[in-house]
Each structure stands twice: as structure tokens, then as C-alpha cells.
N, C-alpha and C positions, 0 to 999 in steps of 0.2 A: 158510524152505525154498525153494530155487530151483524155481519152477514148471516150468521147462524140464526139470529133472532128474527131477521127481516125476510129472508128468502130461503125457506127450507129446501125446496125442490129444484134449486138451481144446480146444474151440473158442476162437478168439482172444478172444471176448467174456469168457472166464474169466481173462484175464491180470490179474495183481495190480493192485489199486487200493486206495488207503487213505492214511492219514496218513504223514508222512515221518519220524516219530520213533519210536524204540523205547521202550517203557514198561516199567518194572520196579517192583514193589511191594516196598519194603524197610521193614519196620516192626517195632517191638516192641509187640505187642498187649497192653498192660497199662495200668494207671493212669499218666497223665502221659507215655505214650509217644507217638512221632510216626511218621508214615509219610512216605516220600519216593519220588518218581518219579525214576528214573535215565534219562537221555536219551543215546542213542548214534545217530550217523548216519555217513554216509560221510565227513564232514569230520573225524571223530575220528582223531587220530594215535595208534595203539595203543602207541607207545613212550613217550608222555607220561604224567605222573602222573595217576592217576584222580581225578576231582573229582566229588563228588555235586552234583546240581543242586537248586535250591529246589523245594519241593513245589508242584504245580499243582492237579490234580484229585484231591481226597482224599475224594470222596463215598463211594466203596465202602469205603475204608479206615476212614472214620468209622463206618460201620455195624458193621464188625468191632469197632472200638474200643468202641462203646457196648455191644455184646453181651458183649465180654470184661470190661468194667468190672463188669457185673452178676454175672459168674460167677467172677471171678478169685479170690475168697476162699472159694469154695464147697468144703467138705470132701468133697462128693460127686464132684468132678471126679477126684480121685486116690485110689486105694485106700489105706487107712491105712498099710500097710507101705511104701508108696512115698514118704511124706512125709519119711522120714529120709534119702532119697537126697541125696548131696552134689551141688552144682551143678557141671556140667561146663563148663569154660571153652572157648569157641570164638572164632574170629576169621574174618571173612568178607570176601572180595573177589569182584568180578564185573565182567563187561564184555560188551557185545553190539556187534558190528560189522556194519554193513550190507554185503551182498555187492554184486556188480555183474554186469551182463550187457550185451553189445554191442547187443542189440535192446531193452533196457529202460534207457535212460539215467537215468530217474528212479525206479529201483527202490526200493521201500520195504522196510524191515526187517520181516519177518513173525514174528520171534521175540519172545516175551515171557517174563518170569521173575517168580518170587516168592522173596523172601528175608525171612522173618519170624522174628525171635528172640523167645523167651518167648511163644510162641503161646498165646492164651487166658489170658495172665497167668501161665503156668506157667514157672518158671525152668529146668526141665529138658525143655522142649518147644520144638523149633525146626523150622520148615517151609521147605523149599526146592523150587523147581520150575522146569523149563524147558519151554516150549511152542513148538513149531516149526510155524508155520502154512504152508499151501500152498493154491494156487488163488486165484481172484479175491478171495475174502473171507478168505484165510488170516490176514491181520493182525487183522482184526476178531474172528475166532474165537479166536485165541490170546489176544488182549486180554480177551475175554469170559471165557475160562477163568481167566485171572489174577485177574480181579475176582470172579468168581462162586464159585470153588472154596473159598476161605477162609471165605466166608459160609456155604456149605453145611456145612462142618466145624464152624463155631462154633455153628450151630443144632442140631447133633446131640449130644444129651446123652451118647451112648455113645462119643464120639470118644476120650476118654482111656482108658476101661475096656476098650474093644474096638476099637482103631484099625484093624485089618485089615478087619473087617467094615464099619466105618464108611466107610472109603475105598471099598470096593466099592459100598456103597449110594449114597454121595454122587456117585461118578463115573457111576453109572447114572442118577441124577437130572440130573447135569450134561449127559449126552448128550441126554436128553429136552429139557432147556432149550435146548440148542444147536439141535436140530432144530425147535424151536418159535420160534426167534429170527427176527428180521427179515432175516437173511442167507440167501441162496440157498446151501444146503449140498450141492447136487447134486454138485459137483466141488471143494468146498472143505472144509478141515478142519484138524486140528492133531494133533501128537504130544503126549505128556505124560510126562515123567519127574519123579517126585515123591519126595523124600526127607524122611521124618519122623524126627527124633531125639527119642526119648521115654525119659527116664531113661537106661539103658544099652543101649537097643535102637535099631537103625537099621532102619527099614521103608521099603523102596523099592517104589513102584508105577509100573509102566511100561506105556505104550501107544504103540507105534510104534518109531521108530529113533533117538530121542534116547537118551542113555546116562548112567549114573552108575557110577563106579568108586571104590573105596577104596584108599588106599595104606597099606601096613603094613610094619613091619620084622621080618624073620626073620633073626636073627643079624646078619650084616653086609650082608644083601641086602634090597633093597626089592622088594616083591611086590604086584602088582595083585590086588585082590579084586573079582570081578564082582558088582555090585549089581543089574544089569538085563540082560535079553537083548534084542538088536535083533530086532524082529518083521519078518522078511523073508518074502515069500511062498513061497520055496522050502524053508523049514523043513518037515520032514515033517509034523508035526502041524498046522501052519498050512495047508499045501497041501491036506491031506485035508479039512479043514473047508471051505475055499473051494470045492473041487471038488464037495463034497457039497451045496453051495448054488447050484450052477449056474455057478460061475466057472471060469476057466482061468488057469493060471499059465505065463507065458512072457515072454521079453524082447521088446523092440521089434525090429522087422525093417526093414531098408532096402528100397529099391526092387527089389533083386535077391533079396529074401527071406532075406537073411543076418541072423542074430540079432546084436544088440549091446546093451550096457548091462545093467542089473540085471533080474532077473525082476520081472514086473509082474502085476497082477490085472486081468483083462478079463472082461466078460460073454461067455459061451461062444461065441456066434456073431457078436459085434460087437467093434469096435476101440475100446472105451472101458470104464471110465475110465482104465485104464493106470496105476494107483497102485502105487508101488514098496514098499509095506508092507502087512502083513497085519492090522494093527490101527490104528485112528485114532479120533479124536473128530470128529464131523461126517460128511462124506463119505456122504451118504444113498444115492447110487447104489451105491457100493462096499459099503455096509452090507447092501444087498439080495442080495449074492452072497458073504456070509461074512466080510467085513472087519469085525471086531467092535471094540467100544470097551471091553471088559472088561480091566481092568489085570491084569498078571501081577505078583504081589507076592513079594518076597524079603525075609526077615528076617535080620538079622545082630546077634549079641550083641557089643557093643563090648568090646575088650580094650585093655590098656595099649599094645600094639604098633601099634594103629591110629592113624595120624597125620593123615590128611587125606582129604577126599572131594572129587571133581571131578564136577560135572554139566555136560553140554553138549549142544547140538543136534548133529545129524549133521554140520553144517559143521565142527565141531571134530574129529570122529573119522573123517571120510571118508578122510583120508590118514595120520592118526596113530593108531596102535593104543593100546589101554588101557595096554600096557606102555610105549610111548613117552611117554604123558602122565604116568604115575607116575614114570618115570625122570627126566624133565625137572623135574617138581615136586620130587622128592627132592633134587636138586642145589641147590634154592633155599629149602629149608625154614629154613635158618639166618637168612634175611632176616626171617622172621616177618612177611612182607608179602604177604598173599594177593591184594591188588590188583595188585601188581607181577607176581605169578605169573600171574594171569588175563590181564594184558596180554601176557606173553611167550607163553603157550599160544595165545592168539588170533593173535598175530603169526606164530608158527610154522605154525599151520594155514593162515593166509592166504598165506604164502609157498609152501606146498605146492600150494594151489589154483592160484596164478599160474603155477607150473611145469607143471601138468598140464592145466588147462582154460582156455577162454576166459571162461566164466562162473564166478563165484565165489559160493558159497552164503553166506547169513547165518551168522555164527559167534557163538555165545553160550557163555559159560563162567562157572560159579560155583565158587569155591574155598573150602572150609571147613576151617580148621585145627582139630583136636581137641586139647583140653587145652592151649590156647595162652595164654601170658601176654599180657595186653592192654597 
């Protein structure tokens, strides 16, 4: 997430700092499975074929692996009637591209992602997530979420039986862990858009303005199905909560007092933090004035007409609507290549940014084909 875009009045000491590579956890958490870190940076040419990199730091993935190995064959994980569910074939592609800014020549990519097939050793359980960090420690916080959240899920014995409540509980614990971490979260945090595929259910949990959308066929038309709502401060219910906690919602103003840019959250009589979303993980100052970390959860029963899911940071959706994303993806489904589709969507978003802005946000995309032949 571009710090210039998200937090205007943060002191210069809060400008991004951190590693130069984007990390993504891509693993099949079951016996004999492997985890891989995917690396993207500004040198990646998004038109080139996607290549997975060799695993580097797998310590956190190993913890999940060990936990999953102990539980993978447990009959308690899945209710008896679910054991007869046939395995749903999926195919996955993903890409994260570092943005750019004239005043930040060495900008780091603050996006992180999770792509885990067969989570907890369950063949009908897949977990995907995009985390868009912002502020000085945005990269560190999004990476922390990527590493910590699957562990919290794997340690919760109710995750399979009651995934919605488990997600709520684990994200609450995650927020507490972030606030206790070594990072200064005063003006730093992250979004979270999480998609869990469990048997024939899609459960999307969202915090902030990253997004998930499903593409389905209705007759001869492709239709986008909203899986998440962008948490903007000017939404009526979000605004009421923020104002009731002592915050105010208004856009940034120039030297002449004229408003510009998106609505932001400020302390009532002060010009900070200026965050452009109403929910986030971290962001302890904003949390004191009604910016919450509670995810909004949407459930969707999968149907044969459901063909793919796209998850992305707001860098993907800033200038491309969900309908644009679904329409573009639909023209490429015959390729059966979600890696190629991820590259094309990221390229299209990048081109839009270059036409409209001097600064370009980090752009992350996960493409999941449903019932796809491998």
C-alpha cells in the first residue's frame, strides 16, 4: 500500500522501511507437502512467464506442517457427513509487483499473500489471503500476518466445524499479537482479505480495502459476485462508529482549504492519523477512534456456474472495477493458465496507475480457477 496515498499527515519518520522482496506463502499443508516463498520486486517484468523461486525461510511453514501432520487424519476435523464430499479441483496463479514513487526510489513492496492448498491436510480446504501493509512497518506487519494467521487457524480445533467463528476469534488474537509485537503500530498496519474454500462453501473475511470477487456464468454473460466490501470511512455504518469514538471523517485539504482525495479518519481536533479506511490490523492510533480490526464475513455456496475467484490489494482495484476484472479474466479462461491471467491483470492495473498517477501502488493478485483440469 502506498503510504503517500493512505496516510498523508504521518511524520517523515514513518516512511516505509524494510526488506526489498515480497514474500508469499504457498504450501500444501499435509504429509509430504512443501512450502514455497514467492519473490517479486520492481525488476519483475510482468509480461514474462511466472517462475516460482526456491524456498528460503520455511520456519513458520514448518510449524504449520508439523501441526497439520498430527491432525490430518483426525476424524474430528470434519463432520461425518462431510467426508463423502468429492474433491473440488482448483488451479492457482499469483503475482505481486512492487509499486514506485518519485520520492521513494527504493520503495519496498508492502503486500504479502497466502496461498495454501489442502490446508490442515484436508483435500477440500484451501486458504488464500492478501495483506496490504501501510506505514513505516507496513511490510513487517503484513508479513507477520502471513506467517501468524495460518498457525492460529491450525491451533484452533473448531476451525473446520465452525470456520466463521474461528476466523473471528483468530483475527482478534492476531490483532492483539500485532499490537504486542516489536513494531511500532501507531501509524502502521495492514488490510486483510481472506478466502477459505471449505467443501462447497466460500467464506470471505475482509478487513480494509483489499478485495475478493468471484466470476460466474449466467447464460452467456459473465457476472461478478462480490465476496467483500471495501471498508471506506464514508460508508454510513462505518462513519457512525468512527464519529461515536471521537473520530472525524473528511478528505485531506490543500493550503487553501479545498478538499481532495478520499475520505480519511482523523482524531476530532487533530490532523492525524489520516488513514483512508475504516478497518485495519495494527494502526493503534486509528484503533482508538473507531477503526476496528473485526473482519466482515460473507459466505457463498459454490455452484457449477462459479468459475474463478480473484483476490487483490487495492492496487489492483484502484482503477479497475470488479466487473473489469471479471470481464478480462473471462476472456482468458480457455488458457487454463491462472499465472498468465495474474500477470495480465497486474499489467493492466499498472498501466492504469501510470496514466493517472505519479506514484504507483503495490499490486498483488491471486487467481483461483474452480473445477479446473490440472
